[in-house]
N, C-alpha and C positions, 0 to 999 in steps of 0.2 A: 223718478229721480230721488235720490236720498237728500234729506235736508241737512245731513251732516257733511260739512265740506271736507272733513278729514278722510272719511271713507268713501266719498263720492268717487266713482270711476274704478274702484278696486274690485276684482272678482271675489265672489263669495268663497269661503274656505270649504274644502270637502267635508262631507258629513262625518266621516271616520276614516282612520287609516292613513290619511295624507295621500299625496300623489303616488307614493310607492305602493300603496295597497297593503302595507304591513299592518298587522293587527295592533290595536292600541294596547297599552300596558294593561294586563289583567284579562285580555280577551283570550278565549279558548281557540288555539290554532287548529284544533281537531274538528271544529264545527262543520267544515265542509266534507268530512269523511262520514259517509252514511252507511257504507257496507259493513255489516256487523263484524265479520272476520278481520277486515282491515282496521276497524275501530279498536278491536282488542289489541292488535299489534301496536297501534299508535299510542295506546295507553301506557306502554312500557317506556316511552320516551318523554322527556320533559320539554323538548324544544325541537324545531325542525333541524337545527344544527346537529343534534345527536343522531337524528335519522340519517343525515348525510354521512356522518362519521361511521355509523354502523354499516351502511351500504358500501362504503369504500373498503372497510375491513373485509366484508364478505367477498367482494370482488378480488381482493388480494389472495384470500384463502382459496377461492375457486381456481385462480391462476396456477396455484401450486398443487392442486388436487389431481388425482388420476381417476378419471371417470370411465367405467367399463362401457364399451360400445354396446349398442343394442343388437338384437338378432339380425337386423337388416343393414348393419354397418358394412361399408365397402372395404376392399383390401387395403387401401391407403390408411383409412381410419384404424383398422385393426393393427397394421404395422406400426403406426405411431403409438398406439396404446402399448404394444409389446416393448417398444423402445423405452417408454416411460417406466416400465416395470423392470428394465434391466435385462431383458431377454436378448441374447445375441441373434445375429442374422441366421445362423445355422448352428447345428449341434457341435460342429467343430470349433465354434467360437467361444465355448465355455472355457474360462481360465480356472481350472481346478488343480489341486495338488493332493498327493497321497501322504499319509502319515510317515514321518521319518523312521519310526520304529516298526515299519511293516515287516512281518515275518518273511524269511528268505524264500519260502515256497510260494509266496504271492508276487515276488518280483519277476518280471518278464514272463508271466504266465499267459500263454496265448488264449486259453479259455477265459481267463479273468479279463484280459484286454477286450475280447469280443463282447463279454457281458457288460463291461463298462460302456462300450460304444452304443450298445442297444439301450442301456439305461439313459445315456445322454440324449439319444434320439427321442426316447419316450418323454423325457422331461422337457425337451424343446417343443415337442408337439403339444404338451400340456401348458406351455407358456410359463415355465418355471424360471425364475431369475437365477443369476450366477450364484448369489448368496444362498438361495434355497438348495441348489444342487450341491454346493460344497458342504453344507450342513448335513445333507442326506448321506453323502459319501463318508464324511467323518463318522457318522453314527454307524454305518454299515461296516467299515473297516475296523472300527473300534471293537464291535461285537465279534467279528471274525478273528481278530488277533487274540481276544480274550478266550475264545473257544479253542483255538489252536494251542494256546499255552496250557489250557486245562487238559487237552488231549495228550500233549507231550508229557505232562506230569503224571497223568494216569497210566500212560504206556510204560513209563520208567518204573512206576510202582508195580505194575503187573509183571514186567520182565524180572524185576528183583524177586518177586514172590515165586515166579516159576523156577528160577534158579535155586532159591532157598528150599523149595519143595523137593527138588532132586537131591540137594545136599543132605536133606533129612532122610530121604529114602535110601540113598546109596552110601552115606557115611564116608568111610575112608576110601571107597571105590569110586568116588565121584569123578576125580580127574581121569582115572583109568577108563571109566565108561564114556566120558566125553571124548577121549582120544579114539576109542572104538567108533563112536558115531562120526567123528570127523573123518576118519579113514574111509568109512563106507561112503560118505557123501562125495569125497574127493575121487574115489575110485569109480563110482557109477554116474556121477553128475558132471555137467559142464558149467560154463560160466552162466548160461541162461538159467540153469537150475539153481545156482547160488543166488542169482538176482531174484528168482521166484521165492526162495526161502526168506529173503530179506524184505520183500514187498508185500507178501500175503500175510494176513492175520487170522487167527482163530481165537475167539473169546478175548479179543483185544490184545493178544500176544503174537509177535512175529512167529511165523511157522517154524523157522529155524531155532527158535528159543522155546517152543512149546514142549512141555514135559512128555506128552504122548509121542511126539515126533522124535525127540532125542532118545527116548527109551527104545523105540522101534529101530532106529539106525544104530544104536549101540549094540542091539542084538544082532543086526546084520553084520556089523564090524567084527563081533566075536565069532561069528560063524564063517568068517572068511579064511579060516585055517590057521591063524596064529593065536596061541593061547595067551601070549604076552603082547600087548600093544606096543607100538613104538614108544620108547621112553628113554630118557637119559639116565635113569637110575641103574647103577651097577655096570659091570663090564659087559655082560651079555646084552643089556639094554643099549649100550653105546654101539655095540656091534650091529644090533638090529637097526638102529637109526642110520648108521653108515651104509648098511646094505640097502635100505630103502632109498637113501640119497643116490647111491650108485644106480639103482634101478630106474629112478626118475631121470637121471642124466642120460641114461642109455636111450631114452626116448628121442633125444636129439637126432639119432641116426635111424631108429626104427619108425618113429611117428613124430616128425617135427611139428606137425600141426597141434597134436595133443600136448607136446612139450611146451608150446607157447601159450597154452591156455592159462587163464588166471588161477584156476583150481590147482594146477600142477605147480605153478610158480609160488602160489601161496603156501602150498605144502612144503616146498623146498625151503622157503624162508622160515617156516615154523620148525622144520627139522634141524636146520643149522642153528637156530636160536636155542633149541632144546639140547642140542649136542654140545654147543660151545658156551651156552649161557646168555642171559639177557633177553630171552624171548619167552613170555608166558604161553602156556598151552591155550588158555582162554582168557578173555577179558570181560569185565562187566559191561563194557561199552563196545557195541557193534561186533559181537561174536559172530564169526562166519564159520559155520561147521563145514 
């Protein structure tokens, strides 16, 4: 029993830390951490409160993170992961748009539409997000548009050079020889042949504009029996034009099917224009021999 009446009957104070077990001021709270790796981590913090704050921030970041599933992940885990990335349920779910300045030949192109469907299917299988797919399409169509524009410019330059070469070669007979060539094509060819001349290219020039082709058909036209091609120049020329017009109109009775062809109707339009004015023999844009 204590001889001091003031302290008699009172419990002794704890040795350190108080009832809560908190370290006294100046005590090292890391003392209980003995594992070297954890000890190095603890050295980065000045108090247990900082550790708790850091852990809470880490949990928040992890909650917003997208973690790629492992190789043994199940279908549900994989589906959740793809949703987090922004991958639609199917390839039809992609919300993509094409450039507003898309060239006309790329609009409503069945082959192009089929290619895009295959592309979207492949991107969906690869787990690409809607944003990634849109960026890829923008890049592709941007390059295609640039390439088509360059091709059109090059084709126009080649066509102009082809016509210029014939003008240099034929001089004052240029229009006359073109008329011979036009007459030969219209006499021996049908609508399919005209389309063929407009669609096929040789050395980057449409076949109907290629100097070699025009020379050949001009020769054929000259050999058809008329020394003077149909022309509106002079009285005899006008007579020749009218004679040709009458011969073509006669086809309505003798060969209605041929009369209705585009080649015959085109020639009639050209003949009337040359006879009465306002219709050039050829044009730099879309000449159809």
